[in-house]
C-alpha positions as CSV (number, residue, x, y, z in Angstrom):
1,M,-14.1,13.7,1.3
2,A,-14.7,14.0,5.3
3,Y,-11.0,14.5,6.4
4,S,-9.8,17.8,6.3
5,K,-6.3,18.5,4.5
6,K,-4.7,18.9,7.6
7,N,-5.3,15.5,8.9
8,Q,-4.3,13.8,5.3
9,L,-0.5,14.1,6.8
10,R,0.3,12.7,10.0
11,P,3.9,13.0,10.7
12,W,3.9,11.5,14.4
13,K,3.3,8.1,12.8
14,T,5.7,5.4,11.2
15,Q,5.4,2.3,10.0
16,R,8.3,-0.1,10.5
17,Y,9.9,-2.9,9.3
18,C,7.4,-2.9,5.9
19,I,10.1,-2.1,2.9
20,P,10.6,-5.4,2.1
21,E,14.2,-7.1,0.4
22,Q,15.0,-6.8,-2.8
23,D,15.7,-10.8,-2.6
24,L,12.0,-11.2,-0.7
25,A,11.7,-14.8,-2.2
26,R,14.8,-16.1,-0.7
27,F,13.9,-14.5,2.4
28,V,10.3,-16.3,2.8
29,A,12.2,-19.5,2.2
30,Q,14.8,-19.2,4.5
31,M,11.9,-17.7,7.5
32,E,10.0,-20.6,6.3
33,V,12.2,-23.1,7.4
34,V,12.8,-21.6,10.8
35,L,9.0,-21.6,11.3
36,D,9.2,-25.1,10.5
37,L,11.8,-25.9,13.3
38,Y,9.4,-24.2,16.0
39,G,7.1,-25.8,15.0
40,T,8.4,-29.7,15.4
41,Q,8.1,-31.4,18.9
42,P,10.6,-31.2,20.9
43,S,13.1,-34.0,21.1
44,E,15.5,-35.4,24.0
45,E,17.5,-36.5,21.3
46,E,17.9,-33.6,19.4
47,P,17.4,-30.5,21.8
48,L,16.7,-26.8,20.7
49,I,18.4,-24.8,21.0
50,A,17.9,-21.1,20.2
51,M,19.8,-17.8,20.3
52,D,17.5,-15.0,19.4
53,E,19.5,-12.1,20.3
54,A,23.2,-11.2,18.3
55,S,25.6,-8.3,19.8
56,K,25.4,-6.2,16.4
57,Q,24.1,-2.3,16.3
58,L,22.7,-0.9,13.3
59,L,24.3,1.9,12.9
60,G,22.6,3.3,8.9
61,E,19.3,2.9,7.2
62,V,19.6,-0.4,5.1
63,Y,17.0,1.0,2.4
64,P,16.2,4.5,2.2
65,P,12.9,5.3,4.0
66,I,9.5,6.2,2.3
67,P,8.3,9.8,2.6
68,M,4.8,10.1,4.3
69,Q,2.0,11.2,1.5
70,P,-1.8,12.1,2.3
71,G,-3.6,9.1,3.5
72,Q,-0.3,7.2,4.1
73,D,2.3,7.0,6.9
74,K,6.3,7.5,6.8
75,K,7.6,3.6,6.1
76,E,10.9,2.8,7.4
77,D,13.0,0.0,8.0
């Protein structure tokens, strides 16, 4: 392999939001409902009101991070 061993571990690189939920099918189904809502045509009878921000702060890890391995970045949510 053309890569040297010192370049196989990259501690400065981290992939985020890549650890799937345990109930991934339910999460995807709920996400599709939201995406379908945003895909509808605007209507004066039923205006679309969106609130994208919540006053919640993550104080700890939901899932434990997956440590880096040669050729793989560290993964955390």
